[in-house]
Every structure is written in C-alpha cells, then in structure tokens.
Steps between C-alpha positions, in 0.01 A plus 500: 500500500370854547740711699295822464440682833143615567417767756127501435223252432420366154199681361315254287328646195210590476415588856312772688822699498573468133172430315480332159557708187352432158744406227497713190273391229635307206325362192356150519553312171158409363568167328618324822149482653169452344177615660396797706658600830263632762580649841226392731436432870470141601155456649474355848875490549600345829865517587452379852303179460796265423730632778213464748429149395868418527527642850187312620632169358805510735513324835452734802866490604607608148245777506647616831854503358378695198336762734813521716709570190277773377476661850881501513526654156231763552624600848838615356552866584556593134149390407272796507146491638364549145681196365410294811126583460517426122642148563242434775220601264645266233514204744156585626363477150664158456382367836308710755639310809852535368463881474351516855781290649765712332336825609452385857861399535621818344261715706350643183128547430399277199352707216255224388 
C-alpha cells in the first residue's frame, strides 16, 4: 500500500507542462542489425480513420454515453481552452458529427 501524502496532482510525463526531452546519444552496435535505417515520413498517414470507424460502429446509445463521458472530462475546470479545442479537433478528424456534438455541448466553436 502507498501511504505517501500528495498535495498536488500527478503530472504525467511528457505533457504540455513538461515536454519530452531527447536522451543522450549512445553508439548502436553494428552487427545486431543488417540493412540500412532510413528516417522517412509515412505517406498518406491517417491516424483518425480507425477511431472514426470504431465510433460509427457503435449503437446510438453507446455513442451517446461516449459523448457524455468526453463532455464531462473536457468540462473540468482544470482543462484549458487550448487543450479542449485540441481534443475537439482530434475527434472532429475522426468523425465530423462527433466533433460537432462535443463542441455544441461544450459551447465551443469547432475548428474543422
């Protein structure tokens, strides 16, 4: 059991308050891997297709519960306007109607 007393919230890392830092470089042993490593951008990357399909596959009552949970989470007084609008833009990219429903219930203008 953890008997430690906390006066403040847990700040999960990385976050907007404590951004990610790069680790110091260390040598990579050459015989472990064969081939050439390339850093490249994935073409036509779509990070919002699968979540949108998942949301649309749910029954309407389940979609409503999902929306209510997100409205409750985003209406917390500790959530800044910036973070709220970022999440609404994410959900709008996954499903346009979901973003519009969230924005209308939170009285926020959707960005998309």
